[in-house]
Every structure is written in C-alpha cells, then in structure tokens.
C-alpha positions in Angstrom: 0.0 0.0 0.0 2.8 2.4 0.8 4.4 1.7 -2.5 1.2 2.6 -4.3 0.9 5.8 -2.2 4.5 6.7 -3.1 3.7 6.4 -6.8 0.7 8.6 -6.5 2.6 11.1 -4.4 5.3 11.4 -7.1 2.6 12.7 -9.5 2.4 15.8 -7.4 -1.4 15.7 -7.1 -3.6 15.0 -4.1 -5.3 11.7 -3.8 -7.9 10.0 -1.7 -6.6 7.3 0.8 -10.0 6.7 2.4 -10.7 3.5 0.4 -7.2 2.1 1.0 -7.3 2.7 4.7 -10.8 1.3 4.9 -9.7 -1.9 3.2 -6.6 -2.1 5.5 -8.9 -1.7 8.6 -11.3 -4.3 7.3 -8.6 -6.7 6.6 -7.1 -6.2 10.1 -10.5 -6.8 11.7 -11.1 -10.0 9.6 -7.6 -11.3 10.6 -8.1 -10.5 14.3 -11.8 -11.6 14.6 -11.9 -14.6 12.3 -8.3 -15.5 11.9 -8.2 -15.0 8.2 -7.7 -12.1 5.8 -10.0 -10.8 3.1 -9.6 -13.7 0.8 -13.2 -13.7 -0.1 -13.8 -10.0 -0.1 -11.5 -8.7 -2.8 -10.4 -5.1 -3.0 -13.2 -3.6 -5.1 -15.9 -1.2 -4.1 -18.4 -3.7 -5.5 -18.0 -6.1 -2.6 -21.3 -6.3 -0.8 -19.6 -6.4 2.6 -17.5 -3.3 1.8 -20.7 -1.5 0.6 -22.5 -2.5 3.8 -19.7 -1.2 6.0 -19.6 2.1 3.9 -23.4 2.5 4.3 -23.2 1.9 8.1 -20.3 4.4 8.4 -22.4 7.0 6.5 -25.4 6.4 8.7 -23.2 6.8 11.9 -21.7 10.0 10.6 -25.2 11.4 9.8 -26.4 10.5 13.2 -23.5 12.2 14.9 -23.9 15.5 13.1 -27.8 15.7 13.0 -29.3 17.3 16.0 -32.6 15.4 15.6 -30.9 12.1 16.4 -29.5 13.2 19.7 
C-alpha cells in the first residue's frame, strides 16, 4: 500500500486514501476476529460487505452530526 501511495505522491497531485485505509482496517479486523484475511472480499468497491460497511459508516456520521438524532 505504501508503494502505491509513493507512486501517487510522485505525481504531485492530491489523492484519496479513504478507500485504501478502509480496506486495511477491514482486513485487520477480519484477521483479528476470524483468523483470516480478506480472501473472499476482494479489493473492489463492488464487494457487498464493503458496501454495507460504507453504508453503516455514512449512517453513523449522519447520526452524529444531525441534532434530531440526539
């Protein structure tokens, strides 16, 4: 992952690392919780598990910033 970021950094443009960090965190959780990596998940945004985690993250963020949910 760091090699990939170094290549992008050499271009001199800003880039989004949210997806990469999300996959790294998900992989770490899978290894710690279930004893295996993301062998069945893949690294695409089309993964149903990744989409579910993204949706839940968005819902949590909306709940934190919306006064009506407090």
